[in-house]
All heavy atoms as a GROMACS GRO file, in nm:
protein
  624
    1MET      N    1   0.082  -0.120   0.000
    1MET     CA    2   0.000   0.000   0.000
    1MET      C    3   0.086   0.126   0.000
    1MET      O    4   0.055   0.223  -0.067
    1MET     CB    5  -0.093  -0.003   0.121
    1MET     CG    6  -0.181   0.117   0.135
    1MET     SD    7  -0.298   0.123  -0.001
    1MET     CE    8  -0.394   0.262   0.043
    2GLU      N    9   0.196   0.123   0.076
    2GLU     CA   10   0.283   0.240   0.085
    2GLU      C   11   0.344   0.274  -0.052
    2GLU      O   12   0.356   0.390  -0.088
    2GLU     CB   13   0.394   0.214   0.187
    2GLU     CG   14   0.478   0.336   0.215
    2GLU     CD   15   0.578   0.311   0.325
    2GLU    OE1   16   0.537   0.266   0.433
    2GLU    OE2   17   0.696   0.337   0.300
    3THR      N   18   0.378   0.173  -0.129
    3THR     CA   19   0.435   0.195  -0.263
    3THR      C   20   0.336   0.268  -0.351
    3THR      O   21   0.373   0.355  -0.430
    3THR     CB   22   0.475   0.060  -0.327
    3THR    OG1   23   0.571  -0.004  -0.244
    3THR    CG2   24   0.534   0.081  -0.465
    4ILE      N   25   0.209   0.234  -0.340
    4ILE     CA   26   0.106   0.299  -0.420
    4ILE      C   27   0.100   0.448  -0.390
    4ILE      O   28   0.086   0.530  -0.482
    4ILE     CB   29  -0.032   0.231  -0.398
    4ILE    CG1   30  -0.028   0.088  -0.452
    4ILE    CG2   31  -0.143   0.311  -0.463
    4ILE    CD1   32  -0.149   0.005  -0.418
    5ILE      N   33   0.113   0.486  -0.265
    5ILE     CA   34   0.110   0.628  -0.228
    5ILE      C   35   0.224   0.702  -0.295
    5ILE      O   36   0.204   0.810  -0.352
    5ILE     CB   37   0.116   0.644  -0.074
    5ILE    CG1   38  -0.011   0.589  -0.011
    5ILE    CG2   39   0.137   0.790  -0.036
    5ILE    CD1   40  -0.006   0.576   0.139
    6TRP      N   41   0.346   0.647  -0.291
    6TRP     CA   42   0.461   0.712  -0.354
    6TRP      C   43   0.439   0.724  -0.505
    6TRP      O   44   0.472   0.827  -0.565
    6TRP     CB   45   0.590   0.636  -0.328
    6TRP     CG   46   0.624   0.618  -0.183
    6TRP    CD1   47   0.651   0.500  -0.121
    6TRP    CD2   48   0.637   0.719  -0.082
    6TRP    NE1   49   0.678   0.522   0.012
    6TRP    CE2   50   0.670   0.657   0.038
    6TRP    CE3   51   0.621   0.858  -0.083
    6TRP    CZ2   52   0.689   0.726   0.156
    6TRP    CZ3   53   0.640   0.928   0.035
    6TRP    CH2   54   0.674   0.861   0.153
    7ASP      N   55   0.386   0.618  -0.565
    7ASP     CA   56   0.360   0.619  -0.709
    7ASP      C   57   0.256   0.725  -0.746
    7ASP      O   58   0.272   0.797  -0.844
    7ASP     CB   59   0.315   0.483  -0.758
    7ASP     CG   60   0.427   0.381  -0.763
    7ASP    OD1   61   0.546   0.422  -0.757
    7ASP    OD2   62   0.397   0.261  -0.773
    8VAL      N   63   0.150   0.733  -0.669
    8VAL     CA   64   0.045   0.832  -0.697
    8VAL      C   65   0.102   0.973  -0.687
    8VAL      O   66   0.077   1.058  -0.773
    8VAL     CB   67  -0.076   0.814  -0.602
    8VAL    CG1   68  -0.171   0.932  -0.609
    8VAL    CG2   69  -0.149   0.684  -0.636
    9LEU      N   70   0.182   1.000  -0.584
    9LEU     CA   71   0.243   1.132  -0.569
    9LEU      C   72   0.333   1.164  -0.689
    9LEU      O   73   0.330   1.275  -0.742
    9LEU     CB   74   0.322   1.142  -0.439
    9LEU     CG   75   0.239   1.142  -0.311
    9LEU    CD1   76   0.330   1.136  -0.189
    9LEU    CD2   77   0.146   1.261  -0.304
   10GLY      N   78   0.411   1.068  -0.732
   10GLY     CA   79   0.497   1.087  -0.848
   10GLY      C   80   0.418   1.114  -0.975
   10GLY      O   81   0.453   1.203  -1.054
   11TRP      N   82   0.310   1.040  -0.996
   11TRP     CA   83   0.226   1.061  -1.114
   11TRP      C   84   0.158   1.198  -1.111
   11TRP      O   85   0.149   1.265  -1.214
   11TRP     CB   86   0.122   0.950  -1.128
   11TRP     CG   87   0.177   0.825  -1.190
   11TRP    CD1   88   0.215   0.712  -1.126
   11TRP    CD2   89   0.204   0.805  -1.328
   11TRP    NE1   90   0.263   0.621  -1.217
   11TRP    CE2   91   0.256   0.675  -1.342
   11TRP    CE3   92   0.188   0.882  -1.442
   11TRP    CZ2   93   0.293   0.622  -1.465
   11TRP    CZ3   94   0.225   0.830  -1.566
   11TRP    CH2   95   0.276   0.702  -1.575
   12VAL      N   96   0.112   1.238  -0.994
   12VAL     CA   97   0.049   1.371  -0.982
   12VAL      C   98   0.152   1.479  -1.017
   12VAL      O   99   0.122   1.574  -1.089
   12VAL     CB  100  -0.010   1.393  -0.841
   12VAL    CG1  101  -0.051   1.538  -0.820
   12VAL    CG2  102  -0.129   1.300  -0.820
   13GLY      N  103   0.274   1.463  -0.968
   13GLY     CA  104   0.380   1.557  -1.000
   13GLY      C  105   0.409   1.561  -1.149
   13GLY      O  106   0.426   1.668  -1.208
   14MET      N  107   0.413   1.445  -1.212
   14MET     CA  108   0.439   1.438  -1.356
   14MET      C  109   0.330   1.508  -1.435
   14MET      O  110   0.357   1.586  -1.526
   14MET     CB  111   0.452   1.291  -1.399
   14MET     CG  112   0.496   1.270  -1.543
   14MET     SD  113   0.364   1.271  -1.668
   14MET     CE  114   0.252   1.150  -1.609
   15VAL      N  115   0.206   1.485  -1.399
   15VAL     CA  116   0.094   1.552  -1.466
   15VAL      C  117   0.102   1.703  -1.445
   15VAL      O  118   0.080   1.781  -1.538
   15VAL     CB  119  -0.042   1.496  -1.418
   15VAL    CG1  120  -0.158   1.582  -1.465
   15VAL    CG2  121  -0.059   1.351  -1.464
   16LEU      N  122   0.138   1.744  -1.325
   16LEU     CA  123   0.146   1.886  -1.294
   16LEU      C  124   0.255   1.956  -1.374
   16LEU      O  125   0.234   2.067  -1.426
   16LEU     CB  126   0.170   1.905  -1.143
   16LEU     CG  127   0.159   2.046  -1.088
   16LEU    CD1  128   0.025   2.110  -1.123
   16LEU    CD2  129   0.179   2.044  -0.938
   17VAL      N  130   0.372   1.895  -1.389
   17VAL     CA  131   0.478   1.958  -1.467
   17VAL      C  132   0.439   1.966  -1.615
   17VAL      O  133   0.466   2.067  -1.683
   17VAL     CB  134   0.614   1.888  -1.448
   17VAL    CG1  135   0.626   1.759  -1.526
   17VAL    CG2  136   0.728   1.980  -1.485
   18LEU      N  137   0.373   1.864  -1.666
   18LEU     CA  138   0.327   1.870  -1.805
   18LEU      C  139   0.218   1.975  -1.823
   18LEU      O  140   0.217   2.047  -1.924
   18LEU     CB  141   0.276   1.732  -1.849
   18LEU     CG  142   0.384   1.627  -1.872
   18LEU    CD1  143   0.319   1.493  -1.905
   18LEU    CD2  144   0.479   1.669  -1.982
   19LEU      N  145   0.129   1.985  -1.727
   19LEU     CA  146   0.023   2.086  -1.733
   19LEU      C  147   0.082   2.227  -1.732
   19LEU      O  148   0.043   2.312  -1.812
   19LEU     CB  149  -0.074   2.068  -1.617
   19LEU     CG  150  -0.189   2.169  -1.608
   19LEU    CD1  151  -0.278   2.159  -1.731
   19LEU    CD2  152  -0.268   2.145  -1.481
   20ALA      N  153   0.178   2.250  -1.644
   20ALA     CA  154   0.243   2.381  -1.636
   20ALA      C  155   0.310   2.414  -1.768
   20ALA      O  156   0.295   2.526  -1.820
   20ALA     CB  157   0.345   2.383  -1.521
   21TYR      N  158   0.382   2.320  -1.825
   21TYR     CA  159   0.452   2.344  -1.951
   21TYR      C  160   0.354   2.366  -2.065
   21TYR      O  161   0.374   2.454  -2.149
   21TYR     CB  162   0.546   2.227  -1.982
   21TYR     CG  163   0.628   2.249  -2.106
   21TYR    CD1  164   0.718   2.354  -2.115
   21TYR    CD2  165   0.612   2.166  -2.217
   21TYR    CE1  166   0.792   2.376  -2.230
   21TYR    CE2  167   0.686   2.188  -2.332
   21TYR     CZ  168   0.775   2.292  -2.338
   21TYR     OH  169   0.848   2.313  -2.452
   22MET      N  170   0.247   2.290  -2.068
   22MET     CA  171   0.146   2.306  -2.171
   22MET      C  172   0.081   2.445  -2.163
   22MET      O  173   0.068   2.515  -2.264
   22MET     CB  174   0.037   2.199  -2.160
   22MET     CG  175  -0.071   2.210  -2.267
   22MET     SD  176  -0.211   2.100  -2.239
   22MET     CE  177  -0.292   2.183  -2.104
   23LEU      N  178   0.042   2.485  -2.042
   23LEU     CA  179  -0.019   2.617  -2.024
   23LEU      C  180   0.076   2.729  -2.064
   23LEU      O  181   0.035   2.827  -2.128
   23LEU     CB  182  -0.066   2.634  -1.879
   23LEU     CG  183  -0.183   2.544  -1.836
   23LEU    CD1  184  -0.207   2.558  -1.687
   23LEU    CD2  185  -0.309   2.577  -1.915
   24LEU      N  186   0.202   2.715  -2.029
   24LEU     CA  187   0.302   2.815  -2.067
   24LEU      C  188   0.319   2.818  -2.219
   24LEU      O  189   0.319   2.924  -2.281
   24LEU     CB  190   0.436   2.785  -1.999
   24LEU     CG  191   0.550   2.881  -2.034
   24LEU    CD1  192   0.526   3.017  -1.968
   24LEU    CD2  193   0.682   2.823  -1.991
   25SER      N  194   0.332   2.702  -2.279
   25SER     CA  195   0.354   2.692  -2.423
   25SER      C  196   0.237   2.745  -2.505
   25SER      O  197   0.256   2.799  -2.613
   25SER     CB  198   0.383   2.547  -2.462
   25SER     OG  199   0.502   2.503  -2.402
   26LEU      N  200   0.116   2.727  -2.455
   26LEU     CA  201  -0.003   2.773  -2.525
   26LEU      C  202  -0.036   2.919  -2.494
   26LEU      O  203  -0.136   2.972  -2.543
   26LEU     CB  204  -0.123   2.684  -2.490
   26LEU     CG  205  -0.112   2.539  -2.538
   26LEU    CD1  206  -0.231   2.458  -2.488
   26LEU    CD2  207  -0.099   2.531  -2.689
   27GLY      N  208   0.044   2.982  -2.410
   27GLY     CA  209   0.023   3.122  -2.377
   27GLY      C  210  -0.090   3.146  -2.278
   27GLY      O  211  -0.138   3.259  -2.263
   28LYS      N  212  -0.133   3.042  -2.208
   28LYS     CA  213  -0.241   3.055  -2.110
   28LYS      C  214  -0.191   3.114  -1.978
   28LYS      O  215  -0.268   3.174  -1.904
   28LYS     CB  216  -0.308   2.919  -2.083
   28LYS     CG  217  -0.366   2.854  -2.207
   28LYS     CD  218  -0.481   2.936  -2.262
   28LYS     CE  219  -0.541   2.865  -2.383
   28LYS     NZ  220  -0.645   2.945  -2.446
   29ILE      N  221  -0.064   3.090  -1.948
   29ILE     CA  222  -0.001   3.151  -1.831
   29ILE      C  223   0.136   3.204  -1.874
   29ILE      O  224   0.189   3.164  -1.978
   29ILE     CB  225   0.014   3.052  -1.712
   29ILE    CG1  226   0.104   2.933  -1.749
   29ILE    CG2  227  -0.121   3.007  -1.660
   29ILE    CD1  228   0.135   2.840  -1.634
   30LYS      N  229   0.189   3.293  -1.794
   30LYS     CA  230   0.322   3.348  -1.821
   30LYS      C  231   0.423   3.281  -1.728
   30LYS      O  232   0.386   3.216  -1.632
   30LYS     CB  233   0.322   3.499  -1.797
   30LYS     CG  234   0.232   3.574  -1.893
   30LYS     CD  235   0.247   3.723  -1.873
   30LYS     CE  236   0.148   3.799  -1.956
   30LYS     NZ  237   0.182   3.819  -2.091
   31ASN      N  238   0.550   3.301  -1.759
   31ASN     CA  239   0.655   3.251  -1.671
   31ASN      C  240   0.659   3.342  -1.549
   31ASN      O  241   0.738   3.433  -1.540
   31ASN     CB  242   0.790   3.249  -1.742
   31ASN     CG  243   0.900   3.195  -1.654
   31ASN    OD1  244   0.875   3.152  -1.541
   31ASN    ND2  245   1.021   3.196  -1.703
   32GLY      N  246   0.569   3.315  -1.457
   32GLY     CA  247   0.555   3.397  -1.337
   32GLY      C  248   0.530   3.309  -1.216
   32GLY      O  249   0.567   3.191  -1.213
   33LYS      N  250   0.465   3.367  -1.119
   33LYS     CA  251   0.445   3.302  -0.989
   33LYS      C  252   0.370   3.168  -1.002
   33LYS      O  253   0.414   3.067  -0.947
   33LYS     CB  254   0.370   3.397  -0.896
   33LYS     CG  255   0.358   3.349  -0.756
   33LYS     CD  256   0.292   3.454  -0.669
   33LYS     CE  257   0.278   3.407  -0.527
   33LYS     NZ  258   0.212   3.508  -0.444
   34LEU      N  259   0.258   3.167  -1.076
   34LEU     CA  260   0.181   3.044  -1.089
   34LEU      C  261   0.262   2.933  -1.154
   34LEU      O  262   0.264   2.819  -1.106
   34LEU     CB  263   0.053   3.069  -1.169
   34LEU     CG  264  -0.032   2.945  -1.199
   34LEU    CD1  265  -0.077   2.877  -1.069
   34LEU    CD2  266  -0.151   2.982  -1.286
   35TYR      N  267   0.332   2.966  -1.262
   35TYR     CA  268   0.412   2.867  -1.332
   35TYR      C  269   0.521   2.810  -1.241
   35TYR      O  270   0.542   2.688  -1.236
   35TYR     CB  271   0.475   2.929  -1.457
   35TYR     CG  272   0.563   2.835  -1.534
   35TYR    CD1  273   0.510   2.726  -1.602
   35TYR    CD2  274   0.701   2.855  -1.540
   35TYR    CE1  275   0.591   2.639  -1.674
   35TYR    CE2  276   0.782   2.769  -1.612
   35TYR     CZ  277   0.726   2.661  -1.678
   35TYR     OH  278   0.807   2.575  -1.748
   36GLN      N  279   0.588   2.895  -1.166
   36GLN     CA  280   0.696   2.849  -1.078
   36GLN      C  281   0.642   2.770  -0.959
   36GLN      O  282   0.705   2.673  -0.915
   36GLN     CB  283   0.781   2.968  -1.032
   36GLN     CG  284   0.855   3.036  -1.145
   36GLN     CD  285   0.944   2.941  -1.224
   36GLN    OE1  286   0.993   2.840  -1.175
   36GLN    NE2  287   0.967   2.976  -1.351
   37ILE      N  288   0.525   2.807  -0.908
   37ILE     CA  289   0.463   2.728  -0.800
   37ILE      C  290   0.426   2.589  -0.852
   37ILE      O  291   0.446   2.488  -0.783
   37ILE     CB  292   0.340   2.801  -0.741
   37ILE    CG1  293   0.388   2.923  -0.660
   37ILE    CG2  294   0.255   2.708  -0.657
   37ILE    CD1  295   0.276   3.014  -0.615
   38MET      N  296   0.374   2.584  -0.974
   38MET     CA  297   0.340   2.454  -1.033
   38MET      C  298   0.467   2.370  -1.051
   38MET      O  299   0.466   2.249  -1.022
   38MET     CB  300   0.269   2.473  -1.167
   38MET     CG  301   0.129   2.531  -1.153
   38MET     SD  302   0.051   2.568  -1.312
   38MET     CE  303   0.000   2.403  -1.361
   39ASN      N  304   0.576   2.432  -1.096
   39ASN     CA  305   0.702   2.360  -1.112
   39ASN      C  306   0.755   2.310  -0.978
   39ASN      O  307   0.802   2.197  -0.967
   39ASN     CB  308   0.807   2.449  -1.178
   39ASN     CG  309   0.800   2.446  -1.327
   39ASN    OD1  310   0.771   2.343  -1.386
   39ASN    ND2  311   0.828   2.558  -1.390
   40LEU      N  312   0.748   2.395  -0.876
   40LEU     CA  313   0.796   2.356  -0.743
   40LEU      C  314   0.714   2.240  -0.689
   40LEU      O  315   0.771   2.141  -0.639
   40LEU     CB  316   0.789   2.476  -0.648
   40LEU     CG  317   0.828   2.449  -0.503
   40LEU    CD1  318   0.969   2.395  -0.492
   40LEU    CD2  319   0.813   2.577  -0.421
   41ALA      N  320   0.583   2.249  -0.699
   41ALA     CA  321   0.497   2.140  -0.650
   41ALA      C  322   0.523   2.011  -0.727
   41ALA      O  323   0.533   1.903  -0.668
   41ALA     CB  324   0.350   2.181  -0.661
   42ALA      N  325   0.534   2.023  -0.859
   42ALA     CA  326   0.557   1.904  -0.942
   42ALA      C  327   0.690   1.838  -0.908
   42ALA      O  328   0.697   1.716  -0.889
   42ALA     CB  329   0.555   1.944  -1.090
   43ALA      N  330   0.796   1.918  -0.898
   43ALA     CA  331   0.928   1.862  -0.868
   43ALA      C  332   0.930   1.798  -0.730
   43ALA      O  333   0.988   1.691  -0.711
   43ALA     CB  334   1.035   1.972  -0.876
   44THR      N  335   0.864   1.861  -0.634
   44THR     CA  336   0.859   1.806  -0.499
   44THR      C  337   0.785   1.674  -0.496
   44THR      O  338   0.833   1.575  -0.436
   44THR     CB  339   0.793   1.907  -0.403
   44THR    OG1  340   0.867   2.029  -0.406
   44THR    CG2  341   0.787   1.853  -0.261
   45LEU      N  342   0.670   1.669  -0.562
   45LEU     CA  343   0.593   1.544  -0.565
   45LEU      C  344   0.668   1.433  -0.637
   45LEU      O  345   0.668   1.318  -0.591
   45LEU     CB  346   0.457   1.568  -0.631
   45LEU     CG  347   0.359   1.652  -0.549
   45LEU    CD1  348   0.238   1.688  -0.634
   45LEU    CD2  349   0.318   1.579  -0.422
   46MET      N  350   0.733   1.466  -0.747
   46MET     CA  351   0.809   1.363  -0.818
   46MET      C  352   0.928   1.316  -0.736
   46MET      O  353   0.959   1.197  -0.733
   46MET     CB  354   0.853   1.413  -0.955
   46MET     CG  355   0.738   1.419  -1.054
   46MET     SD  356   0.790   1.446  -1.225
   46MET     CE  357   0.831   1.619  -1.218
   47ALA      N  358   0.994   1.408  -0.667
   47ALA     CA  359   1.107   1.369  -0.581
   47ALA      C  360   1.060   1.276  -0.470
   47ALA      O  361   1.126   1.176  -0.440
   47ALA     CB  362   1.175   1.493  -0.522
   48ILE      N  363   0.946   1.306  -0.412
   48ILE     CA  364   0.890   1.220  -0.306
   48ILE      C  365   0.862   1.081  -0.363
   48ILE      O  366   0.890   0.980  -0.300
   48ILE     CB  367   0.763   1.282  -0.246
   48ILE    CG1  368   0.799   1.406  -0.164
   48ILE    CG2  369   0.686   1.181  -0.161
   48ILE    CD1  370   0.681   1.491  -0.123
   49GLY      N  371   0.808   1.076  -0.485
   49GLY     CA  372   0.779   0.948  -0.548
   49GLY      C  373   0.904   0.870  -0.586
   49GLY      O  374   0.904   0.747  -0.587
   50LEU      N  375   1.012   0.941  -0.616
   50LEU     CA  376   1.136   0.875  -0.659
   50LEU      C  377   1.223   0.828  -0.542
   50LEU      O  378   1.297   0.730  -0.555
   50LEU     CB  379   1.218   0.971  -0.746
   50LEU     CG  380   1.161   0.997  -0.885
   50LEU    CD1  381   1.225   1.120  -0.946
   50LEU    CD2  382   1.179   0.876  -0.973
   51PHE      N  383   1.218   0.899  -0.432
   51PHE     CA  384   1.307   0.871  -0.320
   51PHE      C  385   1.305   0.724  -0.275
   51PHE      O  386   1.411   0.661  -0.265
   51PHE     CB  387   1.276   0.963  -0.202
   51PHE     CG  388   1.372   0.949  -0.088
   51PHE    CD1  389   1.496   1.010  -0.095
   51PHE    CD2  390   1.340   0.874   0.024
   51PHE    CE1  391   1.586   0.997   0.009
   51PHE    CE2  392   1.429   0.861   0.128
   51PHE     CZ  393   1.553   0.922   0.121
   52PRO      N  394   1.188   0.665  -0.250
   52PRO     CA  395   1.189   0.525  -0.204
   52PRO      C  396   1.233   0.425  -0.311
   52PRO      O  397   1.262   0.311  -0.281
   52PRO     CB  398   1.045   0.499  -0.160
   52PRO     CG  399   0.963   0.606  -0.221
   52PRO     CD  400   1.053   0.720  -0.250
   53LYS      N  401   1.240   0.468  -0.436
   53LYS     CA  402   1.281   0.378  -0.544
   53LYS      C  403   1.432   0.382  -0.567
   53LYS      O  404   1.483   0.312  -0.654
   53LYS     CB  405   1.208   0.416  -0.672
   53LYS     CG  406   1.058   0.399  -0.662
   53LYS     CD  407   0.991   0.438  -0.790
   53LYS     CE  408   0.843   0.432  -0.783
   53LYS     NZ  409   0.783   0.314  -0.728
   54ASN      N  410   1.503   0.468  -0.492
   54ASN     CA  411   1.647   0.483  -0.506
   54ASN      C  412   1.688   0.523  -0.648
   54ASN      O  413   1.795   0.485  -0.696
   54ASN     CB  414   1.722   0.356  -0.464
   54ASN     CG  415   1.701   0.323  -0.319
   54ASN    OD1  416   1.693   0.412  -0.235
   54ASN    ND2  417   1.690   0.196  -0.287
   55ALA      N  418   1.603   0.601  -0.714
   55ALA     CA  419   1.633   0.651  -0.848
   55ALA      C  420   1.703   0.786  -0.830
   55ALA      O  421   1.646   0.892  -0.853
   55ALA     CB  422   1.504   0.665  -0.929
   56TRP      N  423   1.828   0.779  -0.790
   56TRP     CA  424   1.899   0.899  -0.742
   56TRP      C  425   1.922   1.003  -0.850
   56TRP      O  426   1.917   1.123  -0.823
   56TRP     CB  427   2.029   0.860  -0.674
   56TRP     CG  428   2.004   0.770  -0.558
   56TRP    CD1  429   2.050   0.642  -0.541
   56TRP    CD2  430   1.923   0.796  -0.442
   56TRP    NE1  431   2.003   0.589  -0.424
   56TRP    CE2  432   1.925   0.681  -0.360
   56TRP    CE3  433   1.848   0.904  -0.401
   56TRP    CZ2  434   1.856   0.673  -0.241
   56TRP    CZ3  435   1.777   0.897  -0.281
   56TRP    CH2  436   1.784   0.781  -0.202
   57PHE      N  437   1.949   0.962  -0.972
   57PHE     CA  438   1.973   1.061  -1.078
   57PHE      C  439   1.844   1.139  -1.108
   57PHE      O  440   1.847   1.261  -1.125
   57PHE     CB  441   2.030   0.997  -1.205
   57PHE     CG  442   1.948   0.882  -1.258
   57PHE    CD1  443   1.847   0.904  -1.350
   57PHE    CD2  444   1.973   0.753  -1.215
   57PHE    CE1  445   1.772   0.798  -1.398
   57PHE    CE2  446   1.899   0.646  -1.263
   57PHE     CZ  447   1.797   0.669  -1.354
   58SER      N  448   1.731   1.071  -1.110
   58SER     CA  449   1.604   1.139  -1.132
   58SER      C  450   1.564   1.222  -1.010
   58SER      O  451   1.509   1.332  -1.023
   58SER     CB  452   1.494   1.037  -1.162
   58SER     OG  453   1.522   0.971  -1.283
   59PHE      N  454   1.592   1.169  -0.892
   59PHE     CA  455   1.566   1.242  -0.768
   59PHE      C  456   1.646   1.372  -0.767
   59PHE      O  457   1.593   1.480  -0.736
   59PHE     CB  458   1.601   1.154  -0.647
   59PHE     CG  459   1.581   1.223  -0.515
   59PHE    CD1  460   1.455   1.234  -0.459
   59PHE    CD2  461   1.690   1.276  -0.446
   59PHE    CE1  462   1.438   1.297  -0.336
   59PHE    CE2  463   1.673   1.339  -0.325
   59PHE     CZ  464   1.546   1.350  -0.270
   60ALA      N  465   1.774   1.365  -0.803
   60ALA     CA  466   1.860   1.483  -0.805
   60ALA      C  467   1.809   1.586  -0.905
   60ALA      O  468   1.812   1.708  -0.879
   60ALA     CB  469   2.004   1.444  -0.838
   61LEU      N  470   1.760   1.541  -1.020
   61LEU     CA  471   1.704   1.632  -1.118
   61LEU      C  472   1.584   1.707  -1.060
   61LEU      O  473   1.571   1.829  -1.079
   61LEU     CB  474   1.662   1.554  -1.244
   61LEU     CG  475   1.586   1.635  -1.350
   61LEU    CD1  476   1.674   1.744  -1.407
   61LEU    CD2  477   1.536   1.541  -1.458
   62GLN      N  478   1.500   1.637  -0.989
   62GLN     CA  479   1.382   1.702  -0.930
   62GLN      C  480   1.419   1.801  -0.820
   62GLN      O  481   1.357   1.907  -0.808
   62GLN     CB  482   1.283   1.597  -0.879
   62GLN     CG  483   1.228   1.506  -0.986
   62GLN     CD  484   1.182   1.580  -1.110
   62GLN    OE1  485   1.112   1.681  -1.103
   62GLN    NE2  486   1.221   1.530  -1.226
   63ILE      N  487   1.520   1.768  -0.744
   63ILE     CA  488   1.568   1.862  -0.641
   63ILE      C  489   1.622   1.988  -0.710
   63ILE      O  490   1.591   2.100  -0.667
   63ILE     CB  491   1.674   1.796  -0.551
   63ILE    CG1  492   1.613   1.679  -0.474
   63ILE    CG2  493   1.736   1.899  -0.457
   63ILE    CD1  494   1.493   1.712  -0.388
   64ALA      N  495   1.699   1.971  -0.817
   64ALA     CA  496   1.751   2.086  -0.891
   64ALA      C  497   1.636   2.168  -0.949
   64ALA      O  498   1.637   2.292  -0.943
   64ALA     CB  499   1.846   2.040  -1.002
   65TRP      N  500   1.536   2.101  -1.003
   65TRP     CA  501   1.419   2.168  -1.061
   65TRP      C  502   1.348   2.250  -0.953
   65TRP      O  503   1.307   2.364  -0.977
   65TRP     CB  504   1.326   2.062  -1.119
   65TRP     CG  505   1.223   2.112  -1.215
   65TRP    CD1  506   1.104   2.176  -1.183
   65TRP    CD2  507   1.225   2.103  -1.356
   65TRP    NE1  508   1.035   2.205  -1.297
   65TRP    CE2  509   1.107   2.160  -1.406
   65TRP    CE3  510   1.316   2.049  -1.446
   65TRP    CZ2  511   1.077   2.168  -1.540
   65TRP    CZ3  512   1.285   2.056  -1.581
   65TRP    CH2  513   1.168   2.114  -1.626
   66ALA      N  514   1.334   2.193  -0.834
   66ALA     CA  515   1.268   2.263  -0.724
   66ALA      C  516   1.351   2.384  -0.680
   66ALA      O  517   1.294   2.491  -0.652
   66ALA     CB  518   1.247   2.167  -0.606
   67ILE      N  519   1.482   2.370  -0.674
   67ILE     CA  520   1.568   2.482  -0.635
   67ILE      C  521   1.557   2.596  -0.737
   67ILE      O  522   1.549   2.714  -0.698
   67ILE     CB  523   1.714   2.435  -0.620
   67ILE    CG1  524   1.727   2.346  -0.497
   67ILE    CG2  525   1.810   2.554  -0.611
   67ILE    CD1  526   1.859   2.270  -0.488
   68ILE      N  527   1.552   2.563  -0.864
   68ILE     CA  528   1.535   2.665  -0.968
   68ILE      C  529   1.401   2.736  -0.951
   68ILE      O  530   1.392   2.859  -0.961
   68ILE     CB  531   1.548   2.604  -1.108
   68ILE    CG1  532   1.692   2.557  -1.131
   68ILE    CG2  533   1.503   2.702  -1.216
   68ILE    CD1  534   1.709   2.467  -1.252
   69ALA      N  535   1.297   2.660  -0.922
   69ALA     CA  536   1.165   2.720  -0.902
   69ALA      C  537   1.164   2.813  -0.781
   69ALA      O  538   1.108   2.923  -0.786
   69ALA     CB  539   1.058   2.611  -0.886
   70VAL      N  540   1.228   2.771  -0.672
   70VAL     CA  541   1.236   2.855  -0.552
   70VAL      C  542   1.314   2.983  -0.582
   70VAL      O  543   1.272   3.093  -0.544
   70VAL     CB  544   1.298   2.779  -0.433
   70VAL    CG1  545   1.333   2.872  -0.319
   70VAL    CG2  546   1.204   2.669  -0.385
   71ALA      N  547   1.426   2.970  -0.652
   71ALA     CA  548   1.506   3.088  -0.688
   71ALA      C  549   1.424   3.184  -0.774
   71ALA      O  550   1.430   3.306  -0.755
   71ALA     CB  551   1.633   3.045  -0.761
   72SER      N  552   1.346   3.129  -0.866
   72SER     CA  553   1.262   3.213  -0.951
   72SER      C  554   1.152   3.281  -0.871
   72SER      O  555   1.122   3.399  -0.894
   72SER     CB  556   1.198   3.128  -1.062
   72SER     OG  557   1.297   3.077  -1.147
   73LEU      N  558   1.093   3.210  -0.776
   73LEU     CA  559   0.990   3.270  -0.690
   73LEU      C  560   1.048   3.381  -0.604
   73LEU      O  561   0.984   3.485  -0.584
   73LEU     CB  562   0.924   3.163  -0.604
   73LEU     CG  563   0.828   3.071  -0.678
   73LEU    CD1  564   0.792   2.951  -0.592
   73LEU    CD2  565   0.702   3.148  -0.720
   74ILE      N  566   1.169   3.363  -0.556
   74ILE     CA  567   1.235   3.468  -0.477
   74ILE      C  568   1.259   3.592  -0.565
   74ILE      O  569   1.233   3.705  -0.522
   74ILE     CB  570   1.367   3.416  -0.416
   74ILE    CG1  571   1.336   3.314  -0.307
   74ILE    CG2  572   1.452   3.532  -0.361
   74ILE    CD1  573   1.456   3.237  -0.257
   75LYS      N  574   1.305   3.570  -0.686
   75LYS     CA  575   1.328   3.681  -0.779
   75LYS      C  576   1.197   3.755  -0.807
   75LYS      O  577   1.194   3.878  -0.809
   75LYS     CB  578   1.390   3.628  -0.908
   75LYS     CG  579   1.423   3.736  -1.008
   75LYS     CD  580   1.488   3.677  -1.131
   75LYS     CE  581   1.515   3.786  -1.234
   75LYS     NZ  582   1.572   3.730  -1.356
   76ILE      N  583   1.090   3.681  -0.829
   76ILE     CA  584   0.959   3.742  -0.854
   76ILE      C  585   0.913   3.823  -0.733
   76ILE      O  586   0.864   3.935  -0.746
   76ILE     CB  587   0.855   3.634  -0.892
   76ILE    CG1  588   0.887   3.574  -1.029
   76ILE    CG2  589   0.713   3.688  -0.887
   76ILE    CD1  590   0.812   3.447  -1.062
   77ALA      N  591   0.931   3.767  -0.614
   77ALA     CA  592   0.889   3.835  -0.492
   77ALA      C  593   0.968   3.964  -0.469
   77ALA      O  594   0.914   4.064  -0.421
   77ALA     CB  595   0.904   3.742  -0.372
   78ARG      N  596   1.095   3.963  -0.502
   78ARG     CA  597   1.180   4.082  -0.484
   78ARG      C  598   1.142   4.195  -0.578
   78ARG      O  599   1.166   4.311  -0.548
   78ARG     CB  600   1.327   4.046  -0.499
   78ARG     CG  601   1.379   3.970  -0.380
   78ARG     CD  602   1.527   3.947  -0.392
   78ARG     NE  603   1.576   3.877  -0.276
   78ARG     CZ  604   1.690   3.812  -0.271
   78ARG    NH1  605   1.770   3.810  -0.376
   78ARG    NH2  606   1.727   3.752  -0.160
   79LYS      N  607   1.088   4.161  -0.695
   79LYS     CA  608   1.047   4.262  -0.791
   79LYS      C  609   0.928   4.344  -0.742
   79LYS      O  610   0.908   4.455  -0.782
   79LYS     CB  611   1.012   4.199  -0.927
   79LYS     CG  612   1.134   4.162  -1.008
   79LYS     CD  613   1.090   4.111  -1.144
   79LYS     CE  614   1.212   4.074  -1.228
   79LYS     NZ  615   1.171   4.025  -1.361
   80LYS      N  616   0.847   4.282  -0.656
   80LYS     CA  617   0.725   4.346  -0.609
   80LYS      C  618   0.749   4.432  -0.491
   80LYS      O  619   0.809   4.484  -0.431
   80LYS     CB  620   0.618   4.242  -0.575
   80LYS     CG  621   0.569   4.172  -0.697
   80LYS     CD  622   0.459   4.077  -0.664
   80LYS     CE  623   0.410   4.012  -0.792
   80LYS     NZ  624   0.300   3.927  -0.774
   0.00000   0.00000   0.00000
């Protein structure tokens, strides 16, 4: 049962990152706060899903993705 929870979190993260990219690509959202929050949430959920599988290279990518999203959110917040 525990494995299913990790898998569901990972899948939700994957759908969220694709949704964010699709919305950005179609011009529905801009590269701003919403897009970066979606990226942060997606990377976090995927990292949570990857951690118990010991998929360290993919886990590291998601951590880097989350750090980039946080840095972007900080930059956006400082502009205001």
